[in-house]
N, C-alpha and C positions, 0 to 999 in steps of 0.2 A: 583343456582345450582352451585356448586365449581369446578373448571375448576381442572382436574385430569392432564393433560400434563405440562409438567415444562415450569414454563416461559422462554423466550430466552432474553437477554438482550445482545446486540451487540453494544459496544463501538471502537469506530475509528478513529486516528490520520491520520495526512497526512505529509507523506516524514518522518516518526520518525525511527532513526534507530534502530539496533535491542538490540544494546547496551546501549540505553538511556534510563534504568531502575534502580533504585536504588539496583536491585538484582545483578545487573552487575558490577556498577558504582558506588563506595563510595562517587563520589563527585555529584551526581544527586539525588534530591529529591522528587522521585515520590511514599509516601506512600500508596495512595489508589491503585495505581496498584501493589504495595511491597504486601499489603494486598489480594489483589486478588491470587497473585504467592503462597503467603502463606497458600492458602485456595482451591488453583487447580495447575493445568500441566502447567507447560511454558515448548513449543513445541521451542527449544534450537537452531533447526537446519532449522528453515522455511523459507520458499526465495518465492518471489513475481513470478509472472510468467513475466509479463515486467516492466522493471524500469522508470515508466513513470504512469499519471494518471490516465488516461481514458483507454488504454489496460488493464493496471492490476485490476482495480475495475472493469470492464466489466468481464473480465475472472473470477474473485470472484462471484459476484453475477450471474452469470450464469453455472458457472462449466465446463467450456470450454476453451481451452489455446488461446491466440491470436488468431494463424493463423487460429485455426478451425473457429473462428466468424470472421474474416476479418477485425479485427480491433487492428492493428498495432501498430498506434501510436497517439500522443493524436488528430490528424486531423482527427482520423476516430470516426466512431459509428455507432450503431444499429438502425438506422431512422425509419425504418417501423417497425409499431405495429404488421402486418400480418406474419411477417416475421422473427419470432425470433426465434433463433434456440430452446430455451429452456424456461421454464418462469422462470423470473427473482427470485432471492431470498424472497422478501418481498412479490411476489404472490403465491410461493410455499408455504409461511407461511400461507397463508390469506386461501387455499383452505383447510390445513390443520387444520383448526379452530380458528387458533389467529387473535386477535385483532391487527391488525400491525400500528403502529407508527413512523414515520422516522422523524428525527429532523438532519440538516443539509445536506452536501455534499453525493452526488452519483457518478456525473460527467458523466452520461447519455451520455451526448453533444448531447444532439438532438433538442435543443430548437430552434437554428435556420433553422432547416431544417423542423422543422413540427409548424405551431403556436401555437398547443394545445398540445401537448403531455401528457398523461395522467401520474398517478404515481408509475403506476407499481406495484400496490398491496398493496402500502399505504392508509389505513382507513382515517389517521389523516397524515400531512406534513408538514412541513414547513422549508423553506430554505435563508438564512442566504445572497441573494442576488439580484438584480434588475429585473425588468421582462425583461428587455431589454438585460440579462446578458450572453443567450445561454441556460440557465439553467432552464428556466421555464418549472414550468408542473403545465397541471390543476388540478384548486382545491386546491393546495397547497398555504398556507399563505409565501408571499414573505418579506422580510425585506424593501426592496424598497417602497413597497406600504405602510407597518402598522410603520416603521420608520426609514423616508427617510432622514428626518435631521441628525441622527444617522451615516447612511449609509456616507453619503456626508462626514461628517467629519471625518469616516474613510478614507474616498477615498481621502480627503483633504491630510491628513496624510500620507500616502504613494504613493502619485501622482509622486513622484522622484523616484520611486523606481522599473519601466519599465514593461515591458510584465510578467505578472506572478509574480511582486515583486521581480523578479530574476536575477536584475543586481548588481552591485560592491554595490551601498547605498544600495538596499533591504538587502543584506548581512551583511551589517555595520549597518544598521537598528538606534534605538533609543528608548529611554527612552517614553513611549506613553504619549501626553497630554492628552486626549481623553476618559473617562469612560467606563468601560470593555463592561458595556452593549451596548456600541454604537461600540465595536468590533463585527463585525461579529460571532464570535465564543460565543462571550459574550450574545448577543441578541439568536442564536439558542438554548444555554443552558439554558436562561431563558422561553422559550417557552417549552421546555423539563419538566422542573420544574415545570409549571404551569399544563400543563397536566397530571403530575404527581396527583398534588395537586387534580386535578377536574375532569381531563377527560378520567378516566379508567376504561375501562369495565370489569368490575369484575364477569360479568357471562361467558368471555372467558378466555382462556390461552393470556398472551400477549407478542406479539416480539414487542420489543422497542429498536429503530436502533439509537443512537447518535454521530453521524461524524463529525468532526470538520477539519478545514480549514489548523490550525496549529497542529505542529512546522515550517511547509512549510515559506520560508520567503515570505515577508519581516518580519526582525526582531525588529519591533515595540512592545515593550515589558511594561505594566504595572509597576510601579513602585515598589510595594510591591512584586515582584516574581523576578526582578532582585536584590532585595537586599537580597533574601536569598544565594546569593553569593558572593563569595570575590574575585576581582582580581587576589590575588596572590595564591590561592589556583587552579586557573585553568591551565592545561595543555597547555604548547603549541603544535601545529599542527604536529606531526611526520613525516619527510618528506625522500623521498628516495636518496639513494647517487646519484644517477643519476639526471642531470637537464632537459632532454629532453625524452619522451617515443622515442624508437627505434624500439621494436616488438612488437607492442600490437593491440589490436582493435581501442583502442583510439589516435594511434599514426595515424591511415588511416585516423583518420576524422581529426584531426590536419593538417593533409597535405592537406588535402581536404579543409578546410576552416581558413586560416591565420586570417582572421578578426571575426574570431568565439566570440561568449560570453567569452570562455575559456581564450581567449589570452587577452580581456579587461581587465576579473578581476585579471588574473595574473600579467597584468603589475600594477594593482592596489594593490593587495596585496603583490608583493615583494617592494613597497615602505613604510610598513606599519611596523610600532615595531611591537615587540612581544606580545607587553601591548594590543595594538588595536586587533593582532588579537586573542588574547584570549577574547577579549570583545565581538567577534563574537560568540564564542562559550558561552561565559555566557549567552548570551541573548538567544543563542538555547535550551540550560538546562533550561534556564527561559520559555521559552516558555512550555516545556516539563512538568513541575511544574504546572505552571498555566492550563495548561489543567488537570492532574492529580488534581487539585482541583476542578473543575467542575465534574470531573466522582466521586471524593467523596459528591459531594453537589448532584447529581444524584442518585446514591446507597444509602445513607442515608434514601433520600424520598424515595425510591424505598422501603426498610426496613420498614420503618414506614408504609405505605401501607399494608404489610405483602409479596410483591411481590416475594422477596426473600428467602421466606421458600420453594419456591419449583420452581427454578432457574437452569439455564445454563448461566452462564456469559461468553461471549467471547470480546475479547482485540486483537485489531490488527492494523498494520499499511499498506498502501499501496505500500510502498517503503521505502529506505532508503533516504540517503543523505551523500557524501563525505565527507561538513564538512572542506573540506581546502586540502585534503590528495591529493598525487600523483602532489606534485607541485603546489600546490594552484587551486586544482578544488572543485568545488565548484554544487549541484542541483544533479542529479542523470544520468540518461543515461549512465550506461555503467555495464558493468556485474560483477563487483568487490563486494565483500561482503558489503563494507559499501553502497552500492546502493542496491544491491539485496537481503541480509538478513532482515528481518523485526520482530519484535517482536510479540508472538502468547503467549495468555494464554487462557486457558479453567478453568472457575472458579463455585463453587457455590454447592448450595448442588447437584444437579444432579452428580457432579464427584463423583466415588468413594472413601471414606473415606481411602483405602489404597493407593491413589495416590495422595491423596493433600498435598500439598509443596514437589511436585516431579519436577523432570526436565527428560524432554524425550528427549534424543538424536537421534531419531530415523528419516528420512528425512521426512518434512513434508512441505506442498504446500498450497496458500491462495486455488486454487480448490479442497482442503479438507473439505472448510465450507460447501461446498450447502451438498455432499452428508451427512458429520456428522451433521448439523441440521435438513436434510429430516432425518434420521435416530431418532433423538430425538425428530422429531414430528408428528411421527408414518406412514410416508410417504413412500408409496413402491420405493425400489432403479430404478433408472434410469441409464439401462444401456449402454448406452452412454458416461456417464460422465468419465472422465479418474481420477476422484479425488478420494481419498479412506477417509473410516470411520476413524476418529482420535481416537475414542475410539475402534477399531477394532482388529484385530490381524495381519490382512495381511499388509504388510509394501512395499514400494518400495526401488531396489535400489541404488536410488540418485536422486536427486533434478533439475529439468529444467526451465531456463527460456531461453527467447528471446528477441533480440533487433532489429529496424529494424531502426534505425535512431531518430533524435529527431525534423526534421522541416519537413513541408508539401512536400517539394519535396523529403523528405528523406522515403518517402512511396515508393520510387522504389529502395529504395537502397536493397544492400545485405544482407540477415541475418546475426546476430551473434548469436550463440546457445552456451549455458553453461548446463553443465553435472558437477552436486556437488555432493560430497561424503563429510562427516566428516572432512577426513583429505586430501581430494585432490579436485580441479577444474581442470577440462578442458574446454576450449573456443575456438571455430573455427569460421574463419569468413573470408568473401572476400573483397576485393577493389572493388571501382565501382559500378554501378547500374545492375537492373537486367534484362536490354534492351539485354545483348549479354553475363549475363552470365552462361547458359544454356553452353554454348561453351567454357566455362574458369573456371570450377568447379577443374581441376587439377590445379587450383591457390589458392587453400584455406590454410589460413595459422591456426597458433594455437599457444593457451597459456597451460602451465599445470603450475599448483602451489601445494608445498607440505603446506597446510594449516598447519598444524600442527607444521610444523618449518620455516613458513614462512608466517604469519597468513596478513601480508599488501598488501601479494601478489608482491612483489619487483624482486623476482627471475624467468626468465621464462624460467622453463626445458623443454619446450616443443621438442627442438632439441638436448638435451641431451641422448645419446644413454644410459645410464646406467638407462633413465625411459623409454626406448621404449615401453618395453611389457605393463607396466603401461596406456602410453600413449596410445596404439593398445586397451586394454582392455574396456577402459573407452572410447573411439571412438565407438567400437563396442556397448555397453550400449546404451550409446547415440541415434545412429542408428537403435536399435532395440526397443528403448523407444518411438521414433516419431513413427516407422512402426505399431507400437501395438495399441500405440494411435489415429494416423489417422486411423488403420481400423475398429476403431469400431465406429468413429462416431463426428460428425453427417453424417448422410446417405445422402440423398438427401430428397427436400423438396417437398411438397404438399400441397394441399388445406388445409388441415387440421394441418400442422406443418411438423416438421422433422419426418420422417419413423425412429421408433424403429429396431435396432439390437439386434436379439436375440443371447446374446454371449453363452447363457448356450445351443446351437446348436438344 
């Protein structure tokens, strides 16, 4: 029997800026993703729900905001399978009749808390990490088991890059000396290609998830992709006229941690020449081109199998990368556009022909993917989910992102909240911890940026009286967005899961 539901191909990267696609940046070579954009819809105003991996990916996979899930930092996670707030995306697809195959990073972040976590809906699973890495999933093929020498070679090459490969050396990077297949992403890509050639169940529609670890640092890049770029073509990183943050949520963090990663990286980058700084940008772009190459090989394989004759192809990243902006800041962990905006493309034959090759400027969020793909798969709508169907007519007034610090202790820090519209952005935050925050709510601070005129977010207009009306309007919209979201669920948990709220009365 030939499946009638569209195949769903979900392609994902880690820490790829929204503007690191050839369609938006003439310097970057991503021909395969550009081809998807030509045959699909680019959601140009898409944002993540938290500017770090674990809460962003959890939010995307379960369809709720990080605070609804209780997963607010990279040190959180949903560990108990019997107490999940909803079915994760792969489980939803399996229930809809799909054969589900997952290759690469999910970052459920539960491997060290449960020695035998399940694959959460994937029939076939491969992870490019070691079994003891904290990301082991029961019945998953692990690179550490099947290609231990290759994984060891990768770790040896990056051993000086620090935690998460994000210290100064990780961002300076190097020309990789190991074969591509010994990189974690290379191994995952090869596993995916073997599956496409030999493992697809042709009696069911396919849900294929391919998620890479890069262009996240470290920037150790195969030479053939470095050679796509010339250093003299790379622009230096634009910097603001001021030397230090003064009235922003990052200034608050800088005050609290003078010996932070940012301070150490800045001390390194201030000593580098413009050419040395450009090399970092070059290697980041080269990583984007390398992953684009793998996406092209995978899509070619799927096309040869006839899978793309009836398919929806999704491409996203989990958050962005500051890449040295705002006086040499790297990584994410902030609410500025380079950190929170993400590339999002929906492509394939499922996309109406009239919308192929278009750019959608409506507000979009990663949590929109669960309701969108559920609709595509023919599943009933979960009334608790705050996301919207990206193919539907209903649209939100703005986009939301939340930040709760970036370390284990920061789980108790006061939140920073973002409300973003196409031309304006509001950020509200407080200093200090949650311990006494309820008695200090009048001490909140804010940022307001006119993105249309100040895309770098260098000029904070929050206290500018000429913009007071807009500031209050956006504050009210943020408040009501949160009130409406938290009012619809999750409501409460019983032995059968979270009870649904009848939003239709």
